[in-house]
MOPAC internal coordinates of N, CA, C and O (Angstrom, degrees):
PM7 1SCF
backbone

  N    0.0000 0     0.00 0     0.00 0    0    0    0
  C    1.4322 1     0.00 0     0.00 0    1    0    0
  C    1.5446 1   107.63 1     0.00 0    2    1    0
  O    1.2310 1   121.67 1   -34.48 1    3    2    1
  N    1.3249 1   114.41 1   145.52 1    3    2    1
  C    1.4344 1   123.44 1  -179.54 1    5    3    2
  C    1.5043 1   112.73 1  -120.73 1    6    5    3
  O    1.2310 1   119.82 1   -28.94 1    7    6    5
  N    1.3158 1   117.95 1   151.06 1    7    6    5
  C    1.4187 1   123.56 1   177.58 1    9    7    6
  C    1.5222 1   110.09 1  -126.65 1   10    9    7
  O    1.2310 1   120.46 1   -43.72 1   11   10    9
  N    1.3358 1   116.73 1   136.28 1   11   10    9
  C    1.4785 1   121.95 1  -178.01 1   13   11   10
  C    1.5361 1   105.50 1  -135.26 1   14   13   11
  O    1.2310 1   120.77 1   -47.72 1   15   14   13
  N    1.3382 1   116.12 1   132.28 1   15   14   13
  C    1.4372 1   122.13 1   176.12 1   17   15   14
  C    1.5355 1   108.06 1  -104.05 1   18   17   15
  O    1.2310 1   121.65 1   -54.41 1   19   18   17
  N    1.3270 1   114.45 1   125.59 1   19   18   17
  C    1.4726 1   121.23 1  -174.50 1   21   19   18
  C    1.5249 1   109.29 1  -110.80 1   22   21   19
  O    1.2310 1   119.83 1   -52.66 1   23   22   21
  N    1.3126 1   117.93 1   127.34 1   23   22   21
  C    1.4616 1   123.09 1  -179.92 1   25   23   22
  C    1.5146 1   110.57 1   -77.17 1   26   25   23
  O    1.2310 1   121.32 1   -50.40 1   27   26   25
  N    1.3088 1   115.08 1   129.60 1   27   26   25
  C    1.4795 1   120.13 1   176.54 1   29   27   26
  C    1.5232 1   110.02 1   -80.42 1   30   29   27
  O    1.2310 1   121.58 1   -16.83 1   31   30   29
  N    1.3140 1   114.57 1   163.17 1   31   30   29
  C    1.4625 1   121.65 1  -178.78 1   33   31   30
  C    1.5129 1   108.56 1  -127.00 1   34   33   31
  O    1.2310 1   120.98 1   -47.41 1   35   34   33
  N    1.3360 1   115.73 1   132.59 1   35   34   33
  C    1.4793 1   122.36 1   178.99 1   37   35   34
  C    1.5280 1   111.20 1    54.13 1   38   37   35
  O    1.2310 1   119.17 1    67.56 1   39   38   37
  N    1.3154 1   119.19 1  -112.44 1   39   38   37
  C    1.4561 1   121.88 1  -178.24 1   41   39   38
  C    1.5211 1   113.60 1   -87.76 1   42   41   39
  O    1.2310 1   119.77 1   173.66 1   43   42   41
  N    1.3081 1   118.05 1    -6.34 1   43   42   41
  C    1.4796 1   121.27 1   177.57 1   45   43   42
  C    1.5059 1   107.79 1   -83.95 1   46   45   43
  O    1.2310 1   119.97 1   -56.30 1   47   46   45
  N    1.3444 1   117.65 1   123.70 1   47   46   45
  C    1.4724 1   120.74 1  -178.77 1   49   47   46
  C    1.5024 1   114.20 1   -75.98 1   50   49   47
  O    1.2310 1   120.99 1   -10.17 1   51   50   49
  N    1.3371 1   115.72 1   169.83 1   51   50   49
  C    1.4659 1   121.75 1   176.44 1   53   51   50
  C    1.5262 1   107.76 1   -71.29 1   54   53   51
  O    1.2310 1   121.59 1   -36.56 1   55   54   53
  N    1.3339 1   114.56 1   143.44 1   55   54   53
  C    1.4856 1   121.70 1  -179.77 1   57   55   54
  C    1.4910 1   111.30 1  -129.22 1   58   57   55
  O    1.2310 1   121.83 1   -18.17 1   59   58   57
  N    1.3342 1   114.10 1   161.83 1   59   58   57
  C    1.4582 1   122.77 1   177.48 1   61   59   58
  C    1.5491 1   108.13 1  -124.40 1   62   61   59
  O    1.2310 1   120.60 1   -43.70 1   63   62   61
  N    1.2963 1   116.45 1   136.30 1   63   62   61
  C    1.4808 1   121.99 1   176.44 1   65   63   62
  C    1.4943 1   107.33 1  -112.96 1   66   65   63
  O    1.2310 1   119.87 1   -44.95 1   67   66   65
  N    1.3383 1   117.86 1   135.05 1   67   66   65
  C    1.4370 1   124.12 1   169.40 1   69   67   66
  C    1.5191 1   106.46 1  -111.48 1   70   69   67
  O    1.2310 1   120.25 1   -53.51 1   71   70   69
  N    1.3234 1   117.13 1   126.49 1   71   70   69
  C    1.4784 1   121.94 1  -177.55 1   73   71   70
  C    1.5082 1   109.93 1  -128.76 1   74   73   71
  O    1.2310 1   120.69 1   -31.01 1   75   74   73
  N    1.3387 1   116.29 1   148.99 1   75   74   73
  C    1.4689 1   120.91 1  -179.47 1   77   75   74
  C    1.5367 1   108.88 1   -82.62 1   78   77   75
  O    1.2310 1   121.34 1     7.94 1   79   78   77
  N    1.3316 1   115.05 1  -172.06 1   79   78   77
  C    1.4370 1   121.64 1  -177.08 1   81   79   78
  C    1.5561 1   113.59 1   -62.48 1   82   81   79
  O    1.2310 1   120.37 1   154.86 1   83   82   81
  N    1.3416 1   116.89 1   -25.14 1   83   82   81
  C    1.4587 1   121.26 1   178.14 1   85   83   82
  C    1.5350 1   111.54 1   -95.83 1   86   85   83
  O    1.2310 1   120.81 1  -169.22 1   87   86   85
  N    1.2964 1   116.05 1    10.78 1   87   86   85
  C    1.4681 1   125.64 1  -178.30 1   89   87   86
  C    1.5303 1   113.61 1    64.93 1   90   89   87
  O    1.2310 1   121.41 1  -156.38 1   91   90   89
  N    1.3205 1   114.91 1    23.62 1   91   90   89
  C    1.4936 1   119.29 1   172.82 1   93   91   90
  C    1.5436 1   107.84 1   -76.41 1   94   93   91
  O    1.2310 1   121.63 1   -46.25 1   95   94   93
  N    1.3233 1   114.48 1   133.75 1   95   94   93
  C    1.4585 1   121.23 1  -176.86 1   97   95   94
  C    1.5302 1   108.96 1   -67.27 1   98   97   95
  O    1.2310 1   119.62 1   -58.67 1   99   98   97
  N    1.3334 1   118.34 1   121.33 1   99   98   97
  C    1.4514 1   125.01 1   175.83 1  101   99   98
  C    1.5112 1   113.04 1   -97.41 1  102  101   99
  O    1.2310 1   120.34 1   138.43 1  103  102  101
  N    1.3306 1   116.96 1   -41.57 1  103  102  101
  C    1.4567 1   122.75 1  -177.91 1  105  103  102
  C    1.5449 1   108.89 1  -149.62 1  106  105  103
  O    1.2310 1   121.81 1   -33.59 1  107  106  105
  N    1.3047 1   114.14 1   146.41 1  107  106  105
  C    1.4462 1   121.37 1   179.59 1  109  107  106
  C    1.5181 1   105.15 1  -142.39 1  110  109  107
  O    1.2310 1   119.56 1   -66.40 1  111  110  109
  N    1.3492 1   118.45 1   113.60 1  111  110  109
  C    1.4597 1   121.29 1  -173.06 1  113  111  110
  C    1.4919 1   112.85 1  -145.54 1  114  113  111
  O    1.2310 1   120.87 1   -25.20 1  115  114  113
  N    1.3268 1   115.95 1   154.80 1  115  114  113
  C    1.4551 1   121.68 1   176.35 1  117  115  114
  C    1.5309 1   108.29 1   -68.78 1  118  117  115
  O    1.2310 1   120.72 1   -33.38 1  119  118  117
  N    1.2936 1   116.23 1   146.62 1  119  118  117
  C    1.4415 1   122.60 1   179.73 1  121  119  118
  C    1.5333 1   110.58 1   -57.71 1  122  121  119
  O    1.2310 1   119.59 1   141.96 1  123  122  121
  N    1.3373 1   118.40 1   -38.04 1  123  122  121
  C    1.4455 1   121.86 1  -178.50 1  125  123  122
  C    1.5137 1   115.70 1   -85.62 1  126  125  123
  O    1.2310 1   119.35 1   179.46 1  127  126  125
  N    1.3363 1   118.85 1    -0.54 1  127  126  125
  C    1.4481 1   123.05 1  -178.49 1  129  127  126
  C    1.5299 1   113.92 1  -140.91 1  130  129  127
  O    1.2310 1   119.42 1  -116.75 1  131  130  129
  N    1.3438 1   118.71 1    63.25 1  131  130  129
  C    1.4429 1   120.14 1  -174.04 1  133  131  130
  C    1.5485 1   116.24 1   -83.35 1  134  133  131
  O    1.2310 1   120.30 1   158.79 1  135  134  133
  N    1.3355 1   117.02 1   -21.21 1  135  134  133
  C    1.4514 1   122.28 1  -166.91 1  137  135  134
  C    1.5298 1   114.30 1   -54.52 1  138  137  135
  O    1.2310 1   119.91 1   127.77 1  139  138  137
  N    1.2914 1   117.77 1   -52.23 1  139  138  137
  C    1.4542 1   122.30 1  -172.78 1  141  139  138
  C    1.5704 1   110.55 1   -64.43 1  142  141  139
  O    1.2310 1   120.49 1   133.65 1  143  142  141
  N    1.2881 1   116.67 1   -46.35 1  143  142  141
  C    1.4669 1   121.21 1  -179.49 1  145  143  142
  C    1.5654 1   112.07 1   -65.36 1  146  145  143
  O    1.2310 1   121.12 1   137.83 1  147  146  145
  N    1.3159 1   115.46 1   -42.17 1  147  146  145
  C    1.4565 1   118.23 1   178.91 1  149  147  146
  C    1.5061 1   111.59 1   -67.68 1  150  149  147
  O    1.2310 1   120.61 1   145.73 1  151  150  149
  N    1.3351 1   116.43 1   -34.27 1  151  150  149
  C    1.4550 1   119.68 1   177.52 1  153  151  150
  C    1.5655 1   110.82 1   -65.83 1  154  153  151
  O    1.2310 1   120.44 1   142.32 1  155  154  153
  N    1.3232 1   116.77 1   -37.68 1  155  154  153
  C    1.4740 1   121.22 1   178.97 1  157  155  154
  C    1.5081 1   112.62 1   -61.40 1  158  157  155
  O    1.2310 1   120.42 1   144.08 1  159  158  157
  N    1.3418 1   116.81 1   -35.92 1  159  158  157
  C    1.4689 1   119.90 1  -177.50 1  161  159  158
  C    1.5379 1   111.45 1   -95.90 1  162  161  159
  O    1.2310 1   119.95 1  -171.44 1  163  162  161
  N    1.3285 1   117.70 1     8.56 1  163  162  161
  C    1.4464 1   121.40 1   176.53 1  165  163  162
  C    1.5108 1   116.11 1    79.54 1  166  165  163
  O    1.2310 1   120.35 1  -157.79 1  167  166  165
  N    1.3167 1   116.93 1    22.21 1  167  166  165
  C    1.4831 1   121.04 1  -179.00 1  169  167  166
  C    1.5111 1   113.32 1  -114.48 1  170  169  167
  O    1.2310 1   120.24 1  -158.60 1  171  170  169
  N    1.3033 1   117.14 1    21.40 1  171  170  169
  C    1.4697 1   120.30 1  -178.06 1  173  171  170
  C    1.5411 1   111.60 1   -60.71 1  174  173  171
  O    1.2310 1   120.41 1   147.00 1  175  174  173
  N    1.2937 1   116.82 1   -33.00 1  175  174  173
  C    1.4598 1   121.08 1   179.26 1  177  175  174
  C    1.5417 1   112.60 1   -71.69 1  178  177  175
  O    1.2310 1   119.89 1   167.31 1  179  178  177
  N    1.3235 1   117.82 1   -12.69 1  179  178  177
  C    1.4452 1   122.20 1  -179.08 1  181  179  178
  C    1.5319 1   112.19 1  -109.45 1  182  181  179
  O    1.2310 1   120.06 1  -166.65 1  183  182  181
  N    1.3645 1   117.49 1    13.35 1  183  182  181
  C    1.4761 1   122.04 1  -175.66 1  185  183  182
  C    1.5107 1   111.27 1   -56.86 1  186  185  183
  O    1.2310 1   119.81 1   132.13 1  187  186  185
  N    1.3361 1   117.97 1   -47.87 1  187  186  185
  C    1.4717 1   119.88 1  -178.40 1  189  187  186
  C    1.5203 1   112.45 1   -60.42 1  190  189  187
  O    1.2310 1   120.53 1   135.94 1  191  190  189
  N    1.3320 1   116.60 1   -44.06 1  191  190  189
  C    1.4676 1   122.16 1  -179.15 1  193  191  190
  C    1.5392 1   109.56 1   -63.84 1  194  193  191
  O    1.2310 1   119.80 1   133.30 1  195  194  193
  N    1.3239 1   117.99 1   -46.70 1  195  194  193
  C    1.4371 1   121.87 1  -177.88 1  197  195  194
  C    1.5124 1   110.79 1   -64.58 1  198  197  195
  O    1.2310 1   120.41 1   138.99 1  199  198  197
  N    1.3401 1   116.82 1   -41.01 1  199  198  197
  C    1.4531 1   119.84 1  -177.39 1  201  199  198
  C    1.5370 1   111.06 1   -71.46 1  202  201  199
  O    1.2310 1   119.73 1   150.62 1  203  202  201
  N    1.3084 1   118.11 1   -29.38 1  203  202  201
  C    1.4783 1   119.63 1   173.48 1  205  203  202
  C    1.5266 1   110.38 1   -63.29 1  206  205  203
  O    1.2310 1   121.36 1   137.76 1  207  206  205
  N    1.3074 1   115.01 1   -42.24 1  207  206  205
  C    1.4754 1   119.83 1   176.80 1  209  207  206
  C    1.5125 1   111.73 1   -63.85 1  210  209  207
  O    1.2310 1   120.78 1   135.76 1  211  210  209
  N    1.3248 1   116.12 1   -44.24 1  211  210  209
  C    1.4771 1   121.54 1   179.97 1  213  211  210
  C    1.5077 1   110.17 1   -58.83 1  214  213  211
  O    1.2310 1   119.68 1   136.11 1  215  214  213
  N    1.3165 1   118.22 1   -43.89 1  215  214  213
  C    1.4540 1   122.25 1  -176.83 1  217  215  214
  C    1.4981 1   112.96 1   -66.27 1  218  217  215
  O    1.2310 1   119.01 1   153.65 1  219  218  217
  N    1.3235 1   119.49 1   -26.35 1  219  218  217
  C    1.4654 1   121.96 1   177.49 1  221  219  218
  C    1.5210 1   113.25 1   -96.59 1  222  221  219
  O    1.2310 1   119.78 1   164.94 1  223  222  221
  N    1.3222 1   118.02 1   -15.06 1  223  222  221
  C    1.4675 1   121.44 1  -176.85 1  225  223  222
  C    1.5094 1   112.72 1   -75.12 1  226  225  223
  O    1.2310 1   118.83 1   -50.87 1  227  226  225
  N    1.2854 1   119.83 1   129.13 1  227  226  225
  C    1.4717 1   120.85 1   176.19 1  229  227  226
  C    1.5663 1   108.88 1   -70.99 1  230  229  227
  O    1.2310 1   122.07 1   -25.55 1  231  230  229
  N    1.3343 1   113.64 1   154.45 1  231  230  229
  C    1.4783 1   119.16 1   179.94 1  233  231  230
  C    1.5216 1   109.67 1   -63.52 1  234  233  231
  O    1.2310 1   121.20 1   -40.95 1  235  234  233
  N    1.2945 1   115.30 1   139.05 1  235  234  233
  C    1.4764 1   121.99 1   173.66 1  237  235  234
  C    1.4979 1   114.97 1    83.24 1  238  237  235
  O    1.2310 1   119.90 1   174.93 1  239  238  237
  N    1.3155 1   117.80 1    -5.07 1  239  238  237
  C    1.4656 1   121.62 1   179.74 1  241  239  238
  C    1.5251 1   110.20 1   -90.62 1  242  241  239
  O    1.2310 1   119.57 1   -37.27 1  243  242  241
  N    1.3258 1   118.43 1   142.73 1  243  242  241
  C    1.4581 1   123.75 1   179.26 1  245  243  242
  C    1.5270 1   106.79 1  -102.12 1  246  245  243
  O    1.2310 1   121.68 1   -46.11 1  247  246  245
  N    1.3471 1   114.39 1   133.89 1  247  246  245
  C    1.4467 1   121.89 1   179.91 1  249  247  246
  C    1.5263 1   108.77 1  -125.22 1  250  249  247
  O    1.2310 1   120.26 1   -50.23 1  251  250  249
  N    1.3087 1   117.11 1   129.77 1  251  250  249
  C    1.4753 1   121.62 1   178.28 1  253  251  250
  C    1.5329 1   107.79 1   -82.77 1  254  253  251
  O    1.2310 1   120.93 1   -50.12 1  255  254  253
  N    1.3152 1   115.83 1   129.88 1  255  254  253
  C    1.4717 1   121.89 1   177.26 1  257  255  254
  C    1.5307 1   108.70 1  -107.07 1  258  257  255
  O    1.2310 1   122.26 1   -40.35 1  259  258  257
  N    1.3212 1   113.28 1   139.65 1  259  258  257
  C    1.4978 1   119.26 1   174.25 1  261  259  258
  C    1.5098 1   106.97 1  -113.16 1  262  261  259
  O    1.2310 1   122.29 1   -92.01 1  263  262  261
  N    1.3266 1   113.23 1    87.99 1  263  262  261
  C    1.4973 1   118.75 1  -179.79 1  265  263  262
  C    1.4922 1   108.34 1  -115.04 1  266  265  263
  O    1.2310 1   120.10 1   180.00 1  267  266  265

C-alpha cells in the first residue's frame, strides 16, 4: 500500500491518497478528517499510525506502507 499527500490550492484543502500495489485508489480523504475513509477500507485501527506518517510526509512524495 502507498500513501501520497496532496497539497490543496486556495479553498481546496490538503488531501491524502491511499493506493494499493497496482496504484488503484483505495481511499481519498482530507488531512483533518481521516476517520470515515479509513474505517471504510478497514484501517480504522491504524488511524493514529497513518496520521503520524501523513504529518511528517512532504507534499507530493510517495511512501510505501507495510500494513
